[in-house]
C-alpha positions, 0 to 999 in steps of 0.5 A: 458400138459400131466399131465393135460390131464391125470387128466382130463381124470381120472375125466371123468373116475370117474365122469361117473360111479358117474352120472350113479349110479341112472340109474344103480340102477334102472336096478339093481332093475329089474335085481336082483329083489331087493326092493326099500329099498335094492336099497337105501342101494346100493346108500347109500353104494356108497356115504358112501364110500366117507364119510368113506374113506375121512380121511384115503385117506387124511392120505395116501396122506400125507404119500406117496404123491399125485401121489402115492395116486392117483395111489393107488386110481386107483388100488382100483377102478380097484380092485372094478371093478374086484370084481363086475364082478362075481355077475353081470354075475351070476345075483344074488346080494348074492355074495356081 
């Protein structure tokens, strides 16, 4: 039962930022004063990650196993959040 609850919670943890993407981009346009084209690039980069990393993630899971691949994915997610902090606090997008 614990693995089921853990996987369910993690899907919500990954799903909420995915659903907030459109809302956040509108706020980025106001906060960072970016154009609609630049906002489109932000959204494109978000979904391009799924396209570009699908095969490497599958190869990683095949090599290290499903559980280790899951943990590595969570660690990469955490790393992205850590690197997103400084630009969000400085109110400039040039740090990316």
